[in-house]
Backbone as a chain_set.jsonl record, in Angstrom:
{"seq": "MLNEFKEWAEAVLGSAYVYSMGMWTDRPGIAESKICAIQGNGGPGPDVDDRRARFRVILLGPANGRQHAAAIMADVQALALAALGDSVPCGAARVRAIGEPTGPGYTNETRAWFSLDFEVLF", "coords": {"N": [[134.252, 89.698, 56.818], [134.1, 91.166, 59.172], [135.515, 93.627, 58.478], [133.72, 94.673, 56.609], [131.447, 94.978, 58.174], [132.364, 96.879, 60.014], [132.601, 99.148, 58.226], [129.915, 99.577, 57.754], [129.014, 100.421, 60.213], [130.499, 102.719, 60.644], [129.451, 104.229, 58.493], [127.015, 104.802, 59.578], [127.539, 106.094, 62.074], [129.585, 107.943, 61.562], [132.444, 110.107, 61.443], [132.986, 110.841, 64.082], [133.768, 108.992, 65.947], [136.462, 106.898, 67.237], [137.584, 104.098, 65.822], [137.813, 100.602, 66.688], [138.918, 97.425, 66.181], [138.007, 94.792, 67.819], [138.786, 94.756, 71.217], [139.312, 97.951, 72.698], [142.247, 100.035, 73.408], [142.837, 102.226, 75.949], [144.48, 105.209, 75.759], [146.65, 108.203, 76.152], [146.282, 109.83, 73.857], [143.607, 109.456, 72.866], [141.956, 110.1, 74.912], [139.977, 111.975, 74.886], [138.382, 111.313, 73.021], [135.408, 109.529, 71.421], [134.666, 106.05, 71.382], [134.342, 103.31, 69.246], [134.101, 100.124, 69.536], [134.379, 97.182, 67.814], [133.414, 93.765, 67.965], [133.84, 90.484, 66.773], [131.487, 88.017, 67.187], [131.304, 85.387, 66.428], [128.816, 83.062, 65.512], [126.057, 81.082, 64.523], [126.383, 77.943, 62.799], [126.667, 77.715, 59.244], [123.708, 77.619, 57.241], [122.678, 75.815, 54.626], [123.504, 77.922, 52.167], [123.506, 80.179, 53.673], [125.125, 82.543, 55.88], [125.407, 83.583, 59.068], [126.697, 85.941, 60.751], [127.744, 87.33, 63.931], [128.073, 90.22, 65.721], [129.272, 92.296, 68.225], [128.858, 95.522, 69.335], [130.42, 98.054, 70.997], [130.014, 101.112, 72.414], [131.624, 104.016, 73.447], [131.854, 106.86, 75.507], [133.974, 109.954, 75.873], [136.755, 109.957, 78.177], [136.332, 110.462, 81.663], [133.711, 111.434, 81.434], [130.963, 111.089, 82.302], [128.608, 112.528, 81.83], [128.19, 112.233, 79.18], [126.583, 110.057, 78.597], [123.881, 110.044, 77.666], [124.143, 110.824, 75.027], [125.731, 108.889, 73.942], [123.963, 106.862, 74.328], [122.007, 107.617, 72.359], [123.465, 107.41, 69.976], [123.829, 104.58, 69.943], [121.304, 103.773, 69.649], [120.76, 104.863, 67.125], [122.214, 103.147, 65.553], [120.754, 100.731, 65.939], [118.319, 101.497, 64.734], [119.208, 101.867, 62.185], [119.663, 99.282, 61.549], [117.146, 98.377, 61.001], [116.585, 99.281, 58.533], [117.328, 99.366, 55.088], [119.93, 99.576, 54.574], [122.821, 97.991, 54.321], [125.875, 96.107, 54.933], [128.428, 95.545, 52.364], [127.602, 92.95, 50.233], [125.992, 91.651, 51.981], [122.693, 90.481, 53.071], [120.964, 91.347, 55.042], [120.906, 93.214, 58.126], [120.505, 92.959, 61.489], [119.459, 93.968, 64.699], [120.214, 92.344, 67.762], [118.265, 91.905, 70.379], [118.125, 94.454, 72.911], [119.758, 97.662, 73.599], [122.538, 97.498, 75.803], [123.351, 98.966, 78.964], [123.412, 102.167, 80.608], [126.942, 101.807, 81.275], [130.022, 102.31, 83.087], [133.415, 102.814, 82.578], [136.682, 102.35, 84.159], [137.924, 104.661, 83.593], [136.013, 106.348, 83.695], [134.364, 106.394, 81.319], [131.346, 106.612, 79.694], [129.339, 103.899, 78.536], [127.588, 101.904, 76.187], [126.289, 98.856, 74.854], [125.545, 96.802, 72.002], [124.238, 93.82, 70.331], [124.627, 92.564, 67.043], [123.344, 90.842, 64.121], [124.364, 89.609, 61.023], [123.236, 88.794, 57.936], [124.637, 86.913, 55.43]], "CA": [[132.925, 90.378, 57.281], [134.232, 92.206, 60.178], [135.752, 95.041, 57.974], [132.361, 95.302, 55.966], [130.491, 95.397, 59.226], [132.941, 98.201, 60.491], [132.231, 100.224, 57.375], [128.51, 99.947, 57.973], [128.872, 101.226, 61.475], [131.16, 103.984, 60.414], [128.494, 105.032, 57.806], [125.951, 105.246, 60.304], [128.007, 106.94, 63.2], [130.457, 108.953, 61.114], [133.899, 110.215, 62.027], [133.038, 111.21, 65.493], [134.413, 108.001, 66.783], [137.701, 106.195, 66.945], [137.141, 102.725, 65.557], [138.704, 99.545, 67.209], [138.466, 95.975, 65.841], [138.203, 94.013, 69.077], [138.889, 95.621, 72.51], [140.153, 99.174, 72.598], [143.306, 100.239, 74.45], [142.923, 103.637, 76.351], [145.905, 105.794, 75.702], [146.336, 109.556, 76.225], [145.877, 110.446, 72.43], [142.279, 109.278, 72.582], [141.151, 110.244, 76.03], [138.818, 112.939, 74.579], [137.652, 110.671, 71.786], [134.513, 108.624, 71.51], [135.3, 104.9, 70.823], [133.427, 102.324, 68.756], [134.856, 98.861, 69.581], [133.626, 96.111, 67.176], [133.951, 92.51, 68.213], [133.301, 89.381, 66.077], [131.045, 86.988, 68.09], [130.945, 84.072, 65.716], [127.38, 82.845, 65.113], [125.654, 79.688, 64.189], [126.939, 77.323, 61.532], [125.985, 78.0, 58.011], [122.62, 76.953, 56.835], [122.749, 75.821, 53.299], [124.402, 78.963, 51.773], [123.46, 81.451, 54.448], [126.025, 82.613, 56.977], [124.832, 84.642, 60.059], [127.755, 86.468, 61.518], [127.271, 88.098, 64.94], [128.949, 91.218, 66.164], [129.1, 93.231, 69.384], [129.378, 96.951, 69.219], [130.55, 98.811, 72.293], [130.137, 102.706, 72.103], [132.089, 104.583, 74.741], [132.156, 108.354, 75.507], [135.18, 110.398, 76.33], [137.081, 109.7, 79.495], [135.823, 111.509, 82.644], [132.562, 111.935, 80.836], [129.709, 110.558, 82.781], [127.532, 113.355, 81.188], [128.073, 111.806, 77.676], [125.752, 108.822, 78.598], [122.727, 110.235, 76.775], [124.592, 110.979, 73.637], [126.164, 107.544, 73.509], [122.668, 105.958, 74.154], [121.355, 108.116, 71.109], [124.2, 106.776, 68.956], [123.569, 103.17, 69.831], [119.894, 103.509, 69.115], [120.787, 105.128, 65.765], [122.681, 101.829, 64.914], [119.664, 99.845, 66.043], [117.357, 101.93, 63.758], [119.922, 101.589, 60.904], [119.565, 97.838, 61.304], [115.882, 98.046, 60.676], [116.444, 99.827, 57.219], [117.872, 98.547, 53.95], [121.388, 99.969, 54.576], [123.588, 96.761, 54.64], [127.358, 95.967, 54.487], [128.646, 95.006, 51.001], [127.454, 91.48, 50.225], [125.058, 91.257, 53.135], [121.32, 90.61, 52.813], [120.293, 92.009, 56.151], [121.573, 93.347, 59.447], [119.426, 93.014, 62.519], [120.059, 94.174, 66.101], [119.829, 91.15, 68.556], [117.902, 92.333, 71.727], [118.097, 95.908, 73.149], [121.162, 98.043, 74.021], [122.941, 97.186, 77.333], [124.021, 100.155, 79.447], [124.851, 102.738, 80.651], [127.925, 101.349, 82.143], [131.061, 103.247, 83.184], [134.663, 102.23, 82.738], [137.474, 102.818, 85.231], [138.25, 105.934, 83.244], [134.581, 107.177, 83.653], [133.803, 106.482, 79.96], [130.02, 105.938, 79.627], [129.229, 102.992, 77.574], [126.399, 101.137, 75.864], [126.628, 97.827, 73.795], [124.445, 96.143, 71.362], [124.748, 92.795, 69.307], [123.984, 92.506, 65.794], [123.446, 89.568, 63.253], [124.341, 89.984, 59.612], [122.932, 87.487, 57.099], [125.366, 86.933, 54.307]], "C": [[133.092, 91.352, 58.273], [134.628, 93.577, 59.542], [134.417, 95.505, 57.302], [131.432, 95.752, 57.033], [130.955, 96.806, 59.85], [132.542, 99.41, 59.583], [130.834, 100.498, 57.407], [128.452, 100.745, 59.106], [129.394, 102.551, 61.261], [130.262, 104.84, 59.481], [127.465, 105.538, 58.584], [126.483, 106.413, 61.461], [128.926, 107.982, 62.725], [131.763, 108.979, 61.687], [133.999, 110.652, 63.475], [133.747, 110.214, 66.444], [135.638, 107.447, 66.349], [137.303, 104.77, 66.818], [138.204, 101.703, 66.082], [138.051, 98.302, 66.753], [138.862, 95.275, 67.049], [138.29, 95.154, 70.175], [139.783, 96.784, 72.235], [141.218, 99.197, 73.62], [143.222, 101.836, 74.685], [144.295, 104.039, 76.35], [145.697, 107.434, 75.762], [145.959, 110.305, 74.992], [144.407, 110.435, 72.229], [141.462, 109.451, 73.835], [139.914, 111.104, 75.864], [137.939, 112.454, 73.565], [136.464, 109.746, 72.266], [135.059, 107.269, 70.845], [134.15, 104.001, 70.462], [134.255, 101.029, 68.698], [133.928, 97.835, 68.965], [134.154, 94.674, 67.453], [133.212, 91.452, 67.425], [132.695, 88.411, 67.274], [130.661, 85.641, 67.546], [129.546, 84.115, 65.17], [127.104, 81.551, 64.818], [126.272, 79.266, 62.852], [126.093, 77.708, 60.372], [124.839, 77.003, 57.716], [122.473, 77.053, 55.302], [123.836, 76.703, 52.889], [124.387, 80.066, 52.611], [124.415, 81.417, 55.626], [125.352, 83.88, 57.805], [126.031, 85.086, 61.04], [127.284, 87.399, 62.587], [128.517, 88.966, 65.471], [128.536, 92.03, 67.343], [129.738, 94.573, 69.208], [129.335, 97.579, 70.569], [130.839, 100.314, 71.959], [130.603, 103.263, 73.491], [132.246, 106.153, 74.368], [133.54, 108.789, 75.798], [135.479, 110.114, 77.909], [136.626, 110.848, 80.445], [134.573, 112.068, 82.164], [131.29, 111.388, 81.035], [128.538, 111.205, 82.018], [127.388, 113.031, 79.817], [127.111, 110.541, 77.566], [124.567, 109.009, 77.648], [123.192, 110.231, 75.363], [125.003, 109.733, 73.198], [124.954, 106.676, 73.329], [122.048, 106.323, 72.696], [122.125, 107.468, 69.962], [123.981, 105.268, 68.828], [122.132, 102.921, 69.369], [119.901, 103.97, 67.733], [121.327, 103.894, 64.964], [121.487, 100.949, 64.941], [118.582, 100.298, 64.958], [117.937, 101.704, 62.413], [119.683, 100.123, 60.468], [118.143, 97.399, 60.824], [115.584, 98.501, 59.21], [117.059, 98.828, 56.24], [119.382, 98.991, 53.676], [122.12, 98.773, 55.088], [125.029, 96.808, 54.279], [127.31, 95.31, 53.123], [128.512, 93.491, 51.107], [126.464, 90.849, 51.136], [123.658, 91.419, 52.557], [120.57, 91.376, 53.897], [121.232, 92.117, 57.43], [120.354, 93.533, 60.394], [120.077, 93.19, 63.878], [119.426, 92.904, 66.891], [119.453, 91.706, 69.963], [117.951, 93.855, 71.621], [119.432, 96.25, 73.574], [121.273, 97.679, 75.499], [123.598, 98.418, 77.756], [122.968, 101.145, 80.15], [125.75, 102.028, 81.594], [128.972, 102.463, 82.135], [132.402, 102.476, 83.415], [135.464, 102.783, 83.878], [137.927, 104.251, 84.743], [137.053, 106.829, 83.068], [134.123, 107.381, 82.307], [132.394, 105.851, 80.095], [130.043, 105.113, 78.467], [128.003, 102.242, 77.387], [126.912, 100.036, 74.845], [125.413, 97.197, 73.245], [125.092, 95.072, 70.418], [123.93, 93.005, 68.159], [124.197, 91.127, 65.127], [123.409, 89.981, 61.815], [124.235, 88.723, 58.818], [123.675, 87.838, 55.759], [124.908, 85.745, 53.422]], "O": [[132.345, 92.329, 58.312], [134.135, 94.605, 60.007], [134.055, 96.672, 57.45], [130.715, 96.742, 56.887], [130.162, 97.701, 60.142], [132.207, 100.494, 60.06], [130.476, 101.635, 57.1], [127.829, 101.803, 59.019], [128.752, 103.511, 61.686], [130.273, 106.063, 59.621], [127.001, 106.65, 58.331], [125.866, 107.462, 61.653], [129.083, 108.95, 63.469], [132.204, 108.035, 62.343], [135.107, 110.802, 63.991], [134.225, 110.547, 67.528], [135.919, 107.484, 65.151], [136.674, 104.267, 67.749], [139.398, 101.952, 65.916], [136.844, 98.103, 66.887], [140.064, 95.171, 67.296], [137.895, 96.303, 69.975], [140.85, 96.657, 71.636], [141.144, 98.473, 74.612], [143.489, 102.629, 73.782], [145.188, 103.355, 76.85], [144.608, 107.898, 75.423], [145.343, 111.365, 75.097], [143.905, 111.292, 71.5], [140.324, 108.982, 73.854], [138.939, 110.976, 76.603], [136.901, 113.034, 73.246], [136.511, 109.239, 73.387], [135.814, 107.336, 69.875], [133.15, 103.896, 71.173], [135.08, 100.911, 67.792], [132.831, 97.605, 69.473], [135.324, 94.429, 67.161], [131.983, 91.514, 67.404], [133.417, 88.092, 68.219], [129.85, 84.894, 68.092], [129.141, 85.048, 64.476], [128.074, 80.794, 64.869], [126.609, 80.056, 61.971], [124.906, 77.998, 60.526], [124.954, 75.79, 57.895], [122.203, 78.113, 54.739], [124.999, 76.401, 53.159], [125.197, 80.964, 52.382], [124.524, 80.397, 56.306], [124.892, 84.903, 57.297], [126.193, 84.474, 62.096], [126.46, 88.255, 62.264], [129.663, 88.542, 65.618], [127.372, 92.428, 67.373], [130.937, 94.731, 68.975], [128.285, 97.62, 71.21], [131.818, 100.648, 71.293], [130.008, 102.977, 74.531], [132.636, 106.606, 73.292], [134.337, 107.87, 75.985], [134.58, 110.057, 78.747], [136.557, 112.014, 80.059], [134.337, 113.231, 82.49], [130.531, 111.2, 80.084], [127.599, 110.519, 81.613], [126.443, 113.548, 79.219], [126.901, 110.055, 76.455], [124.309, 108.1, 76.859], [122.542, 109.58, 74.546], [124.669, 109.406, 72.06], [124.854, 105.882, 72.394], [121.642, 105.43, 71.953], [121.483, 106.999, 69.021], [123.952, 104.74, 67.716], [121.849, 101.899, 68.744], [119.011, 103.483, 67.035], [120.913, 103.662, 63.828], [121.211, 100.395, 63.878], [118.0, 99.412, 64.334], [117.179, 101.354, 61.508], [119.533, 99.781, 59.295], [117.938, 96.287, 60.337], [114.521, 98.188, 58.674], [117.266, 97.651, 56.533], [119.93, 98.738, 52.603], [122.042, 98.539, 56.294], [125.383, 97.53, 53.347], [126.349, 94.634, 52.755], [129.172, 92.834, 51.912], [126.155, 89.66, 51.052], [123.398, 92.286, 51.723], [119.566, 92.017, 53.582], [122.114, 91.306, 57.714], [119.359, 94.182, 60.073], [121.13, 92.615, 64.155], [118.28, 92.516, 66.663], [120.396, 91.966, 70.711], [117.852, 94.464, 70.556], [120.232, 95.371, 73.894], [120.315, 97.576, 76.265], [124.391, 98.948, 76.977], [121.775, 100.85, 80.206], [125.302, 101.667, 82.682], [128.892, 103.411, 81.353], [132.505, 101.626, 84.299], [134.949, 103.669, 84.559], [138.317, 105.01, 85.63], [137.077, 107.873, 82.415], [133.524, 108.422, 82.037], [132.26, 104.714, 80.547], [130.66, 105.469, 77.463], [127.356, 101.928, 78.386], [127.849, 100.284, 74.087], [124.385, 97.066, 73.909], [126.161, 95.247, 69.832], [122.801, 93.496, 68.179], [125.086, 90.364, 65.504], [122.469, 90.666, 61.413], [124.983, 87.758, 58.976], [123.407, 88.839, 55.094], [125.436, 85.552, 52.327]]}, "num_chains": 1, "name": "protein.A"}
């Protein structure tokens, strides 16, 4: 499910991001890149045949880029809006945002970040 969710996020955000399954590792080669870190957060136990996987998406701007906070916020809101539509990962019935975006925050490298949790009904 994690791979399918990543493909869904990538379809919404496009190739402007470097994608990381789990926490990202900052390194010189991606200092100027935006990062999309996707973490599986488990979810409740199956109900009959329904599985509800939860994922946290953390979007980060380039290093030393506090000025990118507004653009990162727009991207996290695009994910939230996509979750309201009928674009879903393969095999899923629905994607929904859980709550509202968290942020902006800033990493030690001064990357602006926002996060948002999602639930995918399979």
